[in-house]
N, C-alpha and C positions, 0 to 999 in steps of 0.2 A: 435612440440611436437610428433605427429604421425609419421611423416617421420623419425625422429631421435631417435625414441623411443628404448630402449634396454629392451627386454622382461625378466622377471624374469625366472630363471630356474624352471621348473615344478618339484615337489617333487615326490617320488615314491608313489605308491598307499598306502602302509602301513603308510608312514609318513603323507600323505595327511589326512587320516582318523584320526589319532592321533591329528593333528592340528585342523581339523574340530571339533572334539569333545570338544577340550579345548576351541576354540573360541565360540562354542554354549553355552557352561556352563557359559562362561564369560558374554555373552550377556544376559542370564537369570538373572545373578546376577544384571547387570547394570540397568535393568528395575526398580527395587526398589530404587536404587540410584538416578536414573533420576527423579522419582516421589517425592522423598525426597528433592532433590536439585532443583526441578521445571525446569529441563533442557529440552527445546524443541529440537527435531532432525528432520531436514528435509533431506531426502536422494533423491537425484535426479539421475535417471538412463537414461542416453542417449546412443547412439550407433547406428550401422548399422542395417538396417532391417534384420530379422532373426538372430540376434546375441545372442538371448536367454535371453533378459532382463526379460521376463514374467515367464519363467520356473526357472530361478535363483531367482528371487524375491519370488516366491512361496516357494522354499526351506528355504530362509532366514526367512520369516515371521512365519514359523512353530515353530521356537525357541521364539517367543514373544506372550506374553499373548494378546489375540485379543482385550481386553479392552484398550490396550496401543498404538494401531496403527490404521492408515487408509491408504488405497491406493487410489491415485488418477491417473486415466488414462487420459492423456491430449491429446485428438485428436484434430483436427483442430478446430479453434474457431467456435462456433455456431453464428447464426446471431444475437442473443441476446448479446453474448459476444463481438462480433465485434462492438457493439455500446457502448462499454466502453472503457477505456484507455487500452493501450497495456498490461500492467502489472496486471490489474484487476484480471483476472481469475486465475493467479498465487498467487497473494498476499492473496486472500480470502481462499486459500488452506492451508495456513501455519498452523503448529500444535499448540495445546495448550500446555502449560508449563507442562513438565513431560511426554510427548508423542511423538510418531513417526508420520511423514507422509512419505510415500514412493510415489514418483512421477515417474510414467512410461512415460518418456519423458516430456518435459517442454518448457521453454522459449528458449532453444537452438534450438530444433526441429522447433519451430515456426519461429524463425529468419532465421535459414539456409535454410529452405524450401522456404521461401519468396525470399531469395537471389538467390537461385539456379533457381527459376521460372523467375527471372528478375523483381520482383515486388518492389525491393528496389534499390534506387540509392546508391551510395557510401556514400553520405552525410547522407541518411536516415538510412543506416546500422550503421553508426558511431553513430548517435543520440541514435539508440536502444541499442547499446553496452554501452553507457555511462549510459543509464537508468538501464540497467541490473547490471552494476557494482555498481551503487548506491543502488539498491534493495538489492543485496547480502551483501554489506557492512552494510546497515541499519539492516539487520537480525542479522549478526554476532555481530555488536556493542550492539545490544539489548538482547544478551544472547542466540541466537540460534546457534545450531551446523549445519552448512550446509555441507553435504558430496556430492561431484558431481563425478559420474563415467561415464566413456565412454567405452562402450563395443567394442573392436576392433576385426575384423575378416578380412582376405584378400578377395580379389575379387572372388578367386576360391572357397573358403569355403562358401562365401555367395551364390554364384551361385548354388552350390551343395545343400545347405539347401533350398533355395527357390524352386528349382525343386522338391525336396522330399516333401515339403509341398503342392506344387501345384498338385502333381500326387495323392494325397489322397483326396478323396472327403469330409472327415471329417476335413481336415485342409487346404484346398484350399483357404477358405474364409480369412485365415490370411495372405495371400499374397496380398499386396495392389499395386495399379498401381505405387504408389511412389516407393515401394521396387524394383519392376522390373526396373523402370527408373534408380533408384539409382545404380543398379548393371551394367546396360548398360553404365552409365556415372560415373563409379567408380572413375576415376582420377579426373574428375572435382569436385565430391563431396569431394574427399579427400582434395583438396586444399581448399575448403570452410570451412570444419571441422577444418582443421589445423589452418586456420586463426582464426577462432572463439575461439578455445581452447586457443590459445596464447593470443588473446585480452581479455580473461575473467579468465585467471589464476592468482588469486590473493592469497597472502599470507594467508588472513583471510578465503579464500574459494578456495582452489586449486583444480585442476582436478586431478583425479586418473584414469589412463588408465588400463583397464583390458584386459587381454589376454582371449578371449572368445571362443578359439578353442575347449577347454574342459569345459563342464559346471560345473563339480565338482571343477575344478581348478578355475573356475571364481568365484564360490560361496566362496571358501576359501579365495581368494584375497579380496573379499568385505568384508567378515566377520572379518578378521583380521584387515583390515584398519579401519573399522567401530568401532570395540571395542576399538582399540587404540585411535581413534579420541574421542570417548566418555569419555574415561579415562582422556585424556588431558583437555576436557572441564569441566569435573567434578572438576578437580584440580584448574582450572583458573576461576571458576565461579564468584569469587569475585573481579576480576581485573577491574580497571577502564580503560576507552578507551580514547585514546589521542583525543582532541578536533581538528576538522578540521576548517580551515579558509573558511569563506563564499566565494564562487566562482561566486555569482549572483549579478547582478547590483542593488544596492539599492539607494533609493531616500531620500533626507532629509525630515524629518517630524517634526512638532512643537511638544513641550511637552505639556501635558494635562494642566499644570498650565498656559500656554500661550494661551489657546484656549478661544476666546471671547464668552461668553455664554448669550449675551444680545439681540441675534436675534430673532425676533418675526414676526408673520404674524397675520393680522386681521381676523376675521371670514370670512368675504367676500373674501379676498384675498385666504385664505385657500380653500374655496369651489370652487372657480373658478379654481384654479390651481390643485386641486385634481381631478376634473372632466377632465380637459384637459390632465394631465399626465397619468391618469388611462386609458383613451381612447387610448392614443398612445401606452401605454404598452400592451394593449389588441391587438392592430394590430401587434405589433412586435412579440408577442407570436406566432401567426399563421405563421409568416415569419420564425421564429426560428424552428418550427416543419417541415416546408417545406425544410429548408436548413440543417436540422439535426445538429444544433448547440446546445450543452449543456450549461446550465448556473447554476452556483453555487454562491449563496448568503450566506455569512457568517456573523453572528451577534455575537458581544461580546459587553459588556458595564457593567455599575454599576447596581446593584440591584435597581429596580424601575426606571430605566432610560427610560423605555417606548419601549422596544424591541417587546413586543407582539403586542401593537398597530401599530407599525411600520410595522411589518410583515403582519398584517391584511390588511393594505392599499395596500400593493403590491399584496397579494393573491386575493384581490377582483377583480384584473384586469386580472387575469389569468384563463384560462381554467382549471377547477378542474381535468380533465383527464390528464393534462400535467405537474402538479407540485406536490411536496410533501414537507411537513414541518417536519424536524427532531428536536424535542426538545431533547437535550442532557443533560443526568443526570449523576450521578455516573455510571462507567461501571458495567455491570452485571459480574457475576463470569467467564463465558465462554469469555467475552471480556477482563477482566482484566488478564485472562491467556495468551493473545496473545500480539503481538506488539501493542503499543497503537494507531497507526494509522489503525489497522486492521478494527475496527468498522466504520471508515470513508470510507475507501475503499468499504465497503460493502453497503453503503448508497449513492454512486455516482449515479447520474441520467443516464438515456439512452440519447443518442444523441436526440436533439430537445425538451428535458424536462427540468424542472427547480427543482433544490433542494435547499430549504432554511434551513440552519442550525441555530437553536436558542441554541447558545453555540457551541463550535467547538474543533478542534484539539489543539487550544491555551490554553485549560486547563492545558496542560502539563508545560507551562511555567508561569502560573498564580496560580490557586488553588493547583495543584499537587506540585508545587515548594514551596508555602508558607505554605501549611499544612503538608509538609513532606511525601507526598504520593509516592514519587520517590526520587531517590538519587540526589545530586548536579551534578554529572557527567551526569546523565539522562537528567535533564532539561537544563543543558548548551549545551549538544550535539543537543537538540531537535530544536534549532534555524536553524540549517543547514539542519536538516531532514525534517522540515516543508517546508523550501524553496525548497527542493527537490521534495517533495510530490506536492506542487503547480506547479512547473515546469512540472512534468508530465501531470498535468491537463492542463496547458497552451499549451504544446505541442500536446495535444489532441484536440485543438482548442476550449477549453472551455472558455466562459466568466466568469471571477472570480471577484466578487465584495465583498470586505471585509469592514464591518462597525464596528467602535467603537462608542458606544452610550454614550455621555458624558454629565453629569450633576455635579452640585456642591454638596458639603456635606449638605448645608441648604435645597436645593431643595429635596435631598434624604430623609432627616429627615422629612420634611412636607408630602411627600408622603407615608412614613412608618406610620406616625400617622393617615393619612386619611385612609389608609387600615385597620389600627386597629380599627377605629371608624365607618367603613362601613361594616355592616354584610356580604353583598355579596362580599365583596373584602377581607375579613379576611383571607381567604386561601392563598392569595398571600403573606402574611408575615410570616416569620418562625424565629425561635430562631437563625438559621444559618446566616440569614440576618443581625441580630443585631450583631453576632459575627464577620462577615465580615466587617461590618462598623467600628468596633473597630480597624481593620487593615487597614483602608483606606491609610494610608501614605506608608504602605509596599506594598500595592497592586498598588497604583500609581506608585511606583518606578518599580515595575515589569512590568507595562503596558508600561511604557516609554521605557524600554529596549526591550520589544516585538516589539512595534512599530517601534523603530530605527533598529533593526535587522532583520525585515521580511517585510519591506516596499519595495518590490521589484518592478522593472519596470513592470513586467508581471502579478503581483498581489499586487497592491498598497492598502494601507488602506485608508479609507475615514472616517473623524470624523464628527459624526451628533451631532451638538449642540442641545440637547434636554431639556434644561430648559423649552423651549416652544415646547411641543410635535408636534404642528402643523407644526412648521417650520421644525423639524427634519423628519417628515413623507414626506413632499413635497421634501426636499433636497434627501432623499433616493430614491424616485420615480425618480426624475430627474437624479441622478447618475447612476441608473440602466439603464434607457433608453439610456443615453449617451455611457455607456459601450457596450450595445448591438449594438447600431447604429455604433459605431466605428468598432466592429467586422464585421459588415455587409459590411462595406466598402472594 
């Protein structure tokens, strides 16, 4: 792309001013339309050091109401960010519906810098490229406008700008070691950037090359491309997205109706096994921390199935400084205004820590599907999106344990009545629980489809037979221990 790029002819100063004025006026109008249509816009600015990304960005945002945008400057990952999945720090920066985020450098800079340093093998590079393409596609599939700009200047122009910055004590700090190295190895960098741009140039999120030799001309190129992109996105905001075929290995899993729920433990068996497994899990938690392995335990199941008591028996064995339980309710307004996986990316643990989710991202294909909180296209698309999300976690070397806590309808009814008749438990039963119970068959159909389509080899489901809570608690402890031990191997 860079090497074969045909630059646009730069207009005269008079024409440039006219076109800038027109583009600025259009962008001001689009802010209101974006808010009305709830269109989120993520603008990624990449390019050579000293190519003028910051100064051009400063000119562009002058035309936008400051309540409608944020600027994210993505330097090298911090130590804290390095303990999260590769895409974490980028995903958490995505804009709310109806707003802009301008990102000064991003995932391109991170990957190409690692490649230039020799920190990525060809296989690792390809894996990150696949992650990036999935990330970008998920954004655009979920209604985001992603605009990617690369600021291009030649080697001679870059050298001139770097020297000018370095010679002034007030601007010398803006010249990094990487900028200087980049200019000295311009051809090598050009090859890496060329490959990256070609690898990630997708129809839903194409690259736009910006002739950055003249800053006002660069500003015009971005403004005109941006307003055109926003106009197109506003016109296409109601279009459905084609469904992708799942590309990840799936394992067969039995339907809920075929799960035998007659498994039980005596009180004596339970006490013995509980002490044994909690002791082992306590030992493993120390080893997890030392080896910096993250653990994610996800719970889904019927109301009154015993998720809370199950979680408690696991956390009793963990160091409280090294785990967090996330009870997931309906999304808050700022969460609802973003990609549905955003709030889960925000809750991922650091390496060596444990995150336990009481309800999860699978709400998309259960409650949101059945209660009409998202479109049919949204929830049908979500199976692949969730498999992709969990693949990112697996590639991060996380232990992923997913539980469906299963009971029958009679057991649920008995527990509902017990809660109603026990003052200290009455808070646990709500009108919504009774309404969900009326839709048992619909939920069972949705859960069976969910299990079938997301039971991957790297993040399989485990069904906990919970008519006997004691049996389910012990099975959960044993399953978590086995998953951690397998990862340790």
